[in-house]
Rosetta silent file (secondary structure, phi, psi, omega in degrees, C-alpha in Angstrom):
SEQUENCE: MNDLPEPENGNKITVNEGNEVERLTLSHLSKQALQYFILEKGLLRTLKLLVVNPGKHIRYYLSTDRSQLVNPFKFYLVVGSIYVFLFRYLFPEDHLENRVDSEVEQEVFLLIAHYYHFFLLFAVFFIAIFSYLLFRKQSGYNFIENLAFNLYVTGILFVIAITMSPLEGNFQPYGTIIISIFSFSYFTYAYISFFRGSYIKTTTKTLLAILFGVGTVLFLIILSGFVVGFLQAALRV
SCORE:     score description
SCORE:     0.000 S_00000001
   1 L     0.000   -1.068 -177.550   -4.817  -35.613   -7.561 S_00000001
   2 L   -72.375  -42.154  178.877   -1.404  -36.792   -8.679 S_00000001
   3 L  -102.773   92.334 -175.643   -1.746  -35.532  -12.259 S_00000001
   4 L   -86.518  144.718 -179.187   -3.108  -32.028  -11.838 S_00000001
   5 L   -68.142  146.079 -179.913   -4.359  -30.052  -14.869 S_00000001
   6 L  -102.120  156.497  179.159   -2.136  -27.263  -16.134 S_00000001
   7 L   -61.295  145.297  175.838   -3.296  -23.782  -17.277 S_00000001
   8 L  -113.944 -176.999 -173.339   -4.294  -23.442  -20.906 S_00000001
   9 L   -71.252  -25.012 -176.711   -4.460  -20.412  -23.190 S_00000001
  10 L   -79.487 -171.898  179.745   -8.110  -19.621  -22.435 S_00000001
  11 L   -87.442   -8.059 -178.826   -9.751  -18.128  -19.390 S_00000001
  12 E  -126.312  152.764  178.103  -10.921  -21.509  -18.107 S_00000001
  13 E  -114.863  121.337 -179.275   -9.200  -24.755  -17.187 S_00000001
  14 E   -85.320  118.530  178.298  -11.092  -27.937  -17.985 S_00000001
  15 E   -86.924  -51.744  171.859  -10.715  -30.496  -15.213 S_00000001
  16 E  -157.218  178.956 -176.806  -13.147  -33.015  -16.659 S_00000001
  17 L   -60.049  128.009  178.555  -16.414  -32.948  -18.563 S_00000001
  18 L    82.284    7.193 -178.070  -18.877  -30.604  -16.905 S_00000001
  19 E  -138.357  103.650 -179.997  -16.285  -29.165  -14.506 S_00000001
  20 E  -122.698  144.982  177.832  -14.433  -25.975  -15.412 S_00000001
  21 E  -120.747  128.164 -179.934  -12.477  -23.570  -13.207 S_00000001
  22 E   -69.878  147.165  175.596  -11.935  -19.956  -14.277 S_00000001
  23 L   -60.390  144.979  178.650   -8.370  -18.645  -14.460 S_00000001
  24 L   -76.008  118.653 -178.356   -7.347  -16.671  -11.388 S_00000001
  25 L  -124.302  172.716 -179.080   -7.385  -12.992  -12.377 S_00000001
  26 H   -61.577  -40.953  179.910   -7.084   -9.644  -10.595 S_00000001
  27 H   -62.314  -45.877 -178.668  -10.860   -9.138  -10.642 S_00000001
  28 H   -65.785  -42.485 -176.237  -11.548  -12.572   -9.140 S_00000001
  29 H   -71.095  -36.593 -178.975   -8.837  -12.260   -6.488 S_00000001
  30 H   -67.241  -35.596  177.885   -9.801   -8.733   -5.427 S_00000001
  31 H   -64.610  -39.645  178.788  -13.411   -9.794   -4.807 S_00000001
  32 H   -70.557  -35.010 -178.527  -12.229  -12.591   -2.560 S_00000001
  33 H   -65.345  -25.322  178.746   -9.768  -10.307   -0.776 S_00000001
  34 L   -67.713  -18.413  179.186  -12.674   -8.048    0.294 S_00000001
  35 L   -91.271   36.759 -172.593  -13.916  -10.926    2.427 S_00000001
  36 L   -53.001  -42.010 -173.756  -10.847  -10.562    4.656 S_00000001
  37 L   -87.392    6.528 -179.847  -12.675  -11.013    7.951 S_00000001
  38 L  -111.846   97.956 -179.520  -14.607  -14.101    6.840 S_00000001
  39 L   -91.923   74.744 -176.409  -12.456  -17.209    7.297 S_00000001
  40 L   -72.236  -23.391  174.468  -14.905  -19.629    5.775 S_00000001
  41 L  -100.206  156.051 -175.450  -12.131  -22.175    5.127 S_00000001
  42 L   -72.302  124.975  178.035  -10.013  -23.544    7.915 S_00000001
  43 H   -66.657  -41.709  179.888   -6.854  -21.571    8.625 S_00000001
  44 H   -64.647  -38.137  177.456   -5.239  -24.547   10.356 S_00000001
  45 H   -63.200  -42.070  178.533   -6.066  -26.790    7.404 S_00000001
  46 H   -61.978  -43.918  177.855   -4.448  -24.278    5.056 S_00000001
  47 H   -58.748  -45.284 -178.763   -1.333  -24.153    7.236 S_00000001
  48 H   -61.800  -47.182 -177.594   -1.099  -27.941    7.259 S_00000001
  49 H   -66.210  -37.834 -178.523   -1.478  -28.304    3.496 S_00000001
  50 H   -74.271  -26.028  177.151    1.031  -25.542    2.742 S_00000001
  51 H   -79.402  -42.877 -175.820    3.619  -27.017    5.083 S_00000001
  52 H   -68.408  -51.394 -178.554    3.254  -30.628    3.886 S_00000001
  53 L  -153.536   81.956 -174.516    3.247  -29.986    0.127 S_00000001
  54 H   -61.641  -45.157 -177.129    2.850  -26.313   -0.866 S_00000001
  55 H   -60.274  -47.237 -178.011    3.371  -26.744   -4.603 S_00000001
  56 H   -61.322  -47.931 -174.004    0.815  -29.531   -5.020 S_00000001
  57 H   -76.829  -30.683  175.404   -1.932  -27.858   -3.014 S_00000001
  58 H   -71.663  -39.234  174.765   -1.419  -24.366   -4.459 S_00000001
  59 H   -60.995  -41.411  179.526   -1.534  -25.811   -7.994 S_00000001
  60 H   -65.083  -38.321  176.943   -4.722  -27.631   -7.027 S_00000001
  61 H   -63.336  -42.515 -176.354   -6.163  -24.366   -5.653 S_00000001
  62 H   -72.654  -35.006 -169.648   -5.321  -22.481   -8.852 S_00000001
  63 H  -109.456  -18.284 -170.088   -6.516  -25.055  -11.368 S_00000001
  64 L  -130.367  -56.251 -170.442   -9.138  -27.278   -9.753 S_00000001
  65 L  -144.144  117.594 -178.342  -10.694  -26.469   -6.371 S_00000001
  66 L   -98.062   15.619  179.374  -10.524  -23.225   -4.404 S_00000001
  67 L   -94.189   -5.840 -174.602  -12.389  -24.580   -1.404 S_00000001
  68 L   -88.237  -24.240 -176.628   -9.358  -26.290    0.124 S_00000001
  69 L  -125.066  151.873  171.808   -7.314  -23.197    1.028 S_00000001
  70 L   -66.163  145.892  176.110   -8.019  -19.796    2.535 S_00000001
  71 L   -48.624  134.675 -174.095   -7.888  -16.952    0.001 S_00000001
  72 H   -58.714  -40.998  177.773   -4.168  -16.016   -0.416 S_00000001
  73 H   -64.654  -43.921  179.623   -4.644  -12.322    0.425 S_00000001
  74 H   -62.720  -45.137  178.981   -6.720  -13.192    3.461 S_00000001
  75 H   -59.253  -46.737 -178.795   -4.222  -15.819    4.571 S_00000001
  76 H   -62.766  -46.899 -175.835   -1.312  -13.398    4.213 S_00000001
  77 H   -68.525  -38.858  179.573   -3.020  -10.530    6.039 S_00000001
  78 H   -66.231  -51.787 -178.340   -4.309  -12.679    8.921 S_00000001
  79 H   -66.193  -39.320  178.229   -1.005  -14.457    9.557 S_00000001
  80 H   -63.723  -38.714  178.405    0.958  -11.236    8.979 S_00000001
  81 H   -65.936  -39.086  176.478   -1.215   -9.352   11.457 S_00000001
  82 H   -62.211  -42.407  179.895   -0.663  -12.063   14.072 S_00000001
  83 H   -62.077  -46.620 -178.624    3.073  -11.825   13.462 S_00000001
  84 H   -63.251  -40.650  178.530    3.126   -8.032   13.841 S_00000001
  85 H   -61.261  -48.244 -179.985    1.067   -8.211   17.049 S_00000001
  86 H   -67.254  -34.661 -179.836    3.387  -10.809   18.589 S_00000001
  87 H   -63.009  -43.470  179.005    6.455   -8.962   17.334 S_00000001
  88 H   -66.632  -36.256 -178.020    5.411   -5.804   19.152 S_00000001
  89 H   -72.085  -42.550 -176.885    4.598   -7.775   22.308 S_00000001
  90 H   -78.746  -31.510 -176.649    7.828   -9.793   22.351 S_00000001
  91 L  -126.805   88.673  179.851   10.122   -6.990   21.185 S_00000001
  92 L   -65.033  170.153 -173.437    9.117   -3.580   22.587 S_00000001
  93 H   -60.917  -36.995 -178.754   10.398   -0.368   21.043 S_00000001
  94 H   -64.341  -31.266  176.606   13.305    0.060   23.467 S_00000001
  95 H   -70.327  -39.129 -179.224   14.599   -3.373   22.378 S_00000001
  96 H   -69.410  -37.166 -177.291   14.301   -2.433   18.695 S_00000001
  97 H   -65.743  -25.511 -179.942   16.031    0.899   19.169 S_00000001
  98 L   -73.749   -9.411 -177.101   19.123   -0.819   20.527 S_00000001
  99 L   -81.547  -18.732 -178.740   19.703   -2.568   17.185 S_00000001
 100 L  -129.831  165.283 -172.510   20.739    0.619   15.356 S_00000001
 101 L  -100.279  -57.083 -173.141   22.827    3.648   16.258 S_00000001
 102 L   -76.213  158.859 -179.088   21.632    6.846   14.585 S_00000001
 103 H   -67.172  -38.251  179.009   18.291    8.511   15.272 S_00000001
 104 H   -64.836  -43.798  178.694   17.310    8.419   11.588 S_00000001
 105 H   -62.801  -36.906  178.693   18.090    4.701   11.354 S_00000001
 106 H   -63.607  -43.580  179.933   16.004    4.093   14.483 S_00000001
 107 H   -63.317  -43.474  179.456   12.992    5.869   12.997 S_00000001
 108 H   -65.642  -42.929 -178.341   13.259    3.921    9.728 S_00000001
 109 H   -64.036  -42.866  179.383   13.789    0.630   11.559 S_00000001
 110 H   -66.353  -36.898  178.394   10.788    1.198   13.852 S_00000001
 111 H   -63.131  -45.382  179.027    8.614    2.164   10.885 S_00000001
 112 H   -66.733  -40.518 -179.003    9.505   -1.034    9.035 S_00000001
 113 H   -63.544  -39.728 -177.314    9.108   -3.133   12.188 S_00000001
 114 H   -73.973  -29.360 -178.806    5.623   -1.768   12.934 S_00000001
 115 L  -122.228   40.447 -173.088    4.373   -2.216    9.371 S_00000001
 116 H   -59.888  -43.480 -175.595    6.562   -5.139    8.431 S_00000001
 117 H   -69.960  -24.085  175.750    3.882   -7.223    6.716 S_00000001
 118 H   -77.978  -37.599  173.876    2.881   -4.278    4.507 S_00000001
 119 H   -62.711  -42.457 -179.980    6.501   -3.652    3.524 S_00000001
 120 H   -67.589  -34.319  176.054    6.861   -7.347    2.818 S_00000001
 121 H   -61.200  -39.076  175.827    3.630   -7.309    0.797 S_00000001
 122 H   -61.338  -42.942  178.443    5.240   -4.634   -1.373 S_00000001
 123 H   -67.062  -40.012  179.356    8.265   -6.900   -1.795 S_00000001
 124 H   -59.912  -37.051  178.919    6.076   -9.945   -2.540 S_00000001
 125 H   -58.236  -45.257 -178.875    4.465   -7.990   -5.382 S_00000001
 126 H   -76.399  -33.659  174.259    7.832   -7.504   -7.073 S_00000001
 127 H   -60.791  -39.810  178.483    9.014  -11.031   -6.282 S_00000001
 128 H   -64.638  -36.440  176.822    5.856  -12.254   -8.024 S_00000001
 129 H   -60.281  -46.797 -176.945    6.701  -10.120  -11.065 S_00000001
 130 H   -75.131  -31.812  175.254   10.121  -11.703  -11.358 S_00000001
 131 H   -66.790  -36.237  176.150    8.882  -15.231  -10.615 S_00000001
 132 H   -64.043  -45.427 -178.763    6.356  -14.739  -13.417 S_00000001
 133 H   -66.832  -38.049 -176.368    9.066  -13.534  -15.806 S_00000001
 134 H   -78.138  -30.428 -173.524   11.516  -16.298  -14.840 S_00000001
 135 H  -114.687    5.657 -171.673    9.027  -19.195  -14.830 S_00000001
 136 H   -61.965  -40.247  179.857    6.347  -18.115  -17.339 S_00000001
 137 H   -71.814  -33.566 -177.143    7.498  -20.466  -20.132 S_00000001
 138 H   -75.830  -36.741 -172.357    7.996  -23.346  -17.715 S_00000001
 139 H  -106.612  -37.991 -175.562    4.697  -23.055  -15.821 S_00000001
 140 L    83.919    1.909  179.711    2.200  -21.086  -17.904 S_00000001
 141 L   -79.039  143.276  178.855    0.839  -19.306  -14.822 S_00000001
 142 L   -80.886 -179.423 -175.776   -0.086  -15.632  -15.150 S_00000001
 143 H   -64.288  -43.569 -177.587    1.134  -12.840  -12.868 S_00000001
 144 H   -63.163  -37.407  177.460   -1.853  -12.950  -10.495 S_00000001
 145 H   -67.368  -36.355  173.569   -1.407  -16.705  -10.052 S_00000001
 146 H   -65.945  -38.187  178.658    2.277  -16.102   -9.269 S_00000001
 147 H   -64.650  -43.336  178.380    1.248  -13.433   -6.778 S_00000001
 148 H   -60.254  -44.551  178.470   -1.189  -15.831   -5.073 S_00000001
 149 H   -58.854  -47.707 -177.746    1.536  -18.474   -4.839 S_00000001
 150 H   -68.785  -29.761  175.367    4.040  -16.037   -3.318 S_00000001
 151 H   -66.202  -42.105  176.822    1.458  -14.755   -0.814 S_00000001
 152 H   -61.236  -47.327 -176.887    0.899  -18.300    0.437 S_00000001
 153 H   -63.938  -43.570  179.914    4.636  -18.939    0.705 S_00000001
 154 H   -66.341  -33.376  175.309    5.317  -15.655    2.486 S_00000001
 155 H   -59.725  -40.340  177.282    2.478  -16.385    4.898 S_00000001
 156 H   -67.630  -31.246  176.185    4.269  -19.579    5.924 S_00000001
 157 H   -63.626  -35.907  173.834    7.443  -17.538    6.428 S_00000001
 158 H   -61.154  -42.772 -179.918    5.493  -15.512    9.002 S_00000001
 159 H   -62.659  -41.699  177.552    4.542  -18.786   10.713 S_00000001
 160 H   -60.871  -44.793 -179.656    8.200  -19.861   10.759 S_00000001
 161 H   -64.190  -37.574  179.744    9.182  -16.520   12.288 S_00000001
 162 H   -67.149  -49.673 -175.858    6.434  -16.795   14.916 S_00000001
 163 H   -68.385  -27.572 -177.874    7.231  -20.357   15.974 S_00000001
 164 L  -104.280   10.979 -178.012   10.970  -19.719   16.063 S_00000001
 165 H   -59.157  -32.771  176.137   10.809  -16.246   17.633 S_00000001
 166 H   -58.344  -32.688  177.575   12.280  -17.463   20.975 S_00000001
 167 H   -64.783  -41.909 -178.655   15.508  -18.256   19.109 S_00000001
 168 H   -66.847  -34.812 -177.090   15.677  -14.718   17.744 S_00000001
 169 H   -80.659  -25.356 -171.502   15.068  -13.183   21.153 S_00000001
 170 H  -116.959  -13.442 -175.528   17.437  -15.341   23.210 S_00000001
 171 L  -132.618   54.842  177.406   20.196  -16.578   20.908 S_00000001
 172 L   -78.752  145.266   -1.720   21.406  -13.647   18.868 S_00000001
 173 L   -89.188    2.288 -173.287   22.871  -13.575   16.284 S_00000001
 174 H   -68.017  -31.043  179.139   22.537  -17.335   15.745 S_00000001
 175 H   -61.595  -44.185  178.898   18.761  -17.305   16.173 S_00000001
 176 H   -64.455  -38.997  179.538   18.316  -14.918   13.253 S_00000001
 177 H   -64.177  -43.416 -179.804   20.698  -16.997   11.125 S_00000001
 178 H   -64.045  -43.782  178.904   18.783  -20.214   11.878 S_00000001
 179 H   -62.434  -40.732  179.450   15.430  -18.579   11.090 S_00000001
 180 H   -63.622  -40.266  179.144   16.838  -17.205    7.829 S_00000001
 181 H   -65.137  -45.651  178.071   18.102  -20.657    6.818 S_00000001
 182 H   -61.305  -42.747 -177.613   14.743  -22.277    7.594 S_00000001
 183 H   -64.347  -47.613 -179.623   12.880  -19.534    5.730 S_00000001
 184 H   -66.740  -35.785  178.231   14.992  -19.733    2.591 S_00000001
 185 H   -62.788  -44.424  178.283   14.859  -23.546    2.669 S_00000001
 186 H   -66.385  -41.714  179.762   11.058  -23.505    2.771 S_00000001
 187 H   -57.287  -46.251  179.943   10.912  -20.803    0.096 S_00000001
 188 H   -66.863  -43.038  177.961   13.083  -22.910   -2.209 S_00000001
 189 H   -58.652  -42.715  179.581   11.166  -26.107   -1.400 S_00000001
 190 H   -64.466  -42.347  179.415    7.886  -24.366   -2.240 S_00000001
 191 H   -64.283  -42.849 -179.467    9.232  -23.072   -5.550 S_00000001
 192 H   -65.159  -43.189 -178.594   10.596  -26.473   -6.549 S_00000001
 193 H   -72.768  -26.120  179.995    7.375  -28.285   -5.666 S_00000001
 194 H   -82.168  -49.660 -176.510    5.231  -25.650   -7.397 S_00000001
 195 H   -87.557  -16.851  173.307    7.154  -25.132  -10.625 S_00000001
 196 L    55.544   46.518  175.532    8.499  -28.701  -10.707 S_00000001
 197 L  -104.835 -175.260  177.214   11.838  -27.923  -12.312 S_00000001
 198 L   -66.717  151.839 -175.638   15.322  -29.207  -11.649 S_00000001
 199 H   -60.607  -48.268 -175.867   16.699  -28.444   -8.199 S_00000001
 200 H   -67.289  -47.141 -177.718   19.667  -26.374   -9.360 S_00000001
 201 H   -65.121  -44.596 -178.333   17.786  -24.418  -12.042 S_00000001
 202 H   -68.951  -40.117  177.826   14.740  -23.727   -9.865 S_00000001
 203 H   -61.698  -41.398  178.908   16.857  -22.774   -6.844 S_00000001
 204 H   -63.229  -45.815  179.107   18.827  -20.330   -8.991 S_00000001
 205 H   -65.741  -36.110  177.431   15.657  -18.752  -10.385 S_00000001
 206 H   -61.772  -47.109  179.248   14.163  -18.598   -6.875 S_00000001
 207 H   -61.451  -41.043  178.644   17.208  -16.747   -5.583 S_00000001
 208 H   -64.865  -41.057  178.954   17.077  -14.356   -8.538 S_00000001
 209 H   -61.688  -41.985  179.103   13.374  -13.662   -7.977 S_00000001
 210 H   -66.068  -48.359 -177.377   14.063  -12.839   -4.315 S_00000001
 211 H   -63.026  -46.332 -179.415   17.122  -10.680   -5.062 S_00000001
 212 H   -67.872  -39.953 -179.188   15.476   -8.764   -7.897 S_00000001
 213 H   -66.076  -52.166  179.514   12.206   -8.352   -5.993 S_00000001
 214 H   -66.648  -38.671  178.561   13.725   -7.173   -2.714 S_00000001
 215 H   -61.121  -38.603  177.886   16.359   -5.160   -4.599 S_00000001
 216 H   -64.079  -42.347  178.761   13.640   -3.293   -6.491 S_00000001
 217 H   -63.182  -45.787  178.897   11.873   -2.411   -3.236 S_00000001
 218 H   -61.801  -40.106  178.487   15.096   -1.170   -1.642 S_00000001
 219 H   -62.121  -43.590 -179.738   15.873    0.871   -4.749 S_00000001
 220 H   -66.697  -37.300  177.412   12.423    2.484   -4.660 S_00000001
 221 H   -64.890  -45.602  179.010   12.744    3.236   -0.938 S_00000001
 222 H   -64.199  -42.894  179.765   16.163    4.853   -1.430 S_00000001
 223 H   -62.587  -43.134  178.939   14.920    6.753   -4.490 S_00000001
 224 H   -64.608  -34.688  177.020   11.865    8.038   -2.613 S_00000001
 225 H   -63.278  -42.078  177.446   14.155    9.130    0.226 S_00000001
 226 H   -64.750  -41.012 -179.324   16.270   11.175   -2.192 S_00000001
 227 H   -64.347  -45.917  178.692   13.144   12.697   -3.760 S_00000001
 228 H   -62.586  -43.679  178.283   11.681   13.660   -0.375 S_00000001
 229 H   -62.248  -39.892  179.002   15.024   15.092    0.756 S_00000001
 230 H   -65.173  -43.093 -179.912   15.347   17.079   -2.457 S_00000001
 231 H   -65.760  -40.412  178.197   11.824   18.478   -2.145 S_00000001
 232 H   -63.695  -41.213  178.540   12.377   19.421    1.504 S_00000001
 233 H   -66.223  -37.779 -179.845   15.624   21.183    0.600 S_00000001
 234 H   -67.479  -36.094 -179.426   13.943   22.986   -2.293 S_00000001
 235 H   -70.899  -24.665  179.219   11.109   24.222   -0.077 S_00000001
 236 H   -75.845  -21.818 -176.908   13.599   25.707    2.408 S_00000001
 237 L   -72.539    0.000    0.000   15.180   27.860   -0.275 S_00000001
C-alpha cells in the first residue's frame, strides 16, 4: 500500500491484472450518496483512518478500494448532523444572540448556526473547485475526486469542533482561536499528505483554496442580499 496507483487518462485505474477501479465521477458518487442512512462501513474506522493518515487512505479509496471508508457525502452529512445537534444543545439561541448586536445580524447568525453544515457544504464545493484548479497538474484528480477529498477533510473538522467544544464554550475567545489553529493544521496536513507536494508550496495552495472558496461563498451571499433587497424595494414602489 506504500506505492499507490495514480489516476490515468481513462475512466479506469488499473491496480493489477484483473483488478480495475472506475474513476470517481458525479454519477457514481450521487448513487452512493442516496444510501445516506446505510452505514455499511464502519464510521469509527473511517474516523481513525482519516485522522492517522488522511492523504494515504483517501488516495487508496479513490484509486484502489472503496470498502475501507464511508462514502464521503454520507460521512460529511452524518458527522455534520451530529455537530449541528450538539451545537444547538450546547449553545441555545439566547447564547448565540449575545454574540452580535443588531437584529438583522442576529437573524443571519442564527440562520447560519442552525444550518451550518449546509452552508459549509456550499463552501466545500467551491474549495474543491479551487483545489482542483490549483493541484490538477500535480495530482491528476478530477473535480469530483477533489470534492470527495474535501468532504472527508471537512468532516474531520466537525469532529475537531465537537471534541473541543468545551474550550469554545468556557474559554472565549481563546477556545475559538485554539480550535481554529487545530482545524487549519489538520486541513494543511491532509492537503500535504494527499497531494504530496512541498510543505511551503502545498500550504500556500491550501490557503488559497480556502480563501478563494470561502470568499466566493461570501460574495454570493452578499450579492444575493443586494438582489433580494433591490427586488423588495422595487415591489414597494
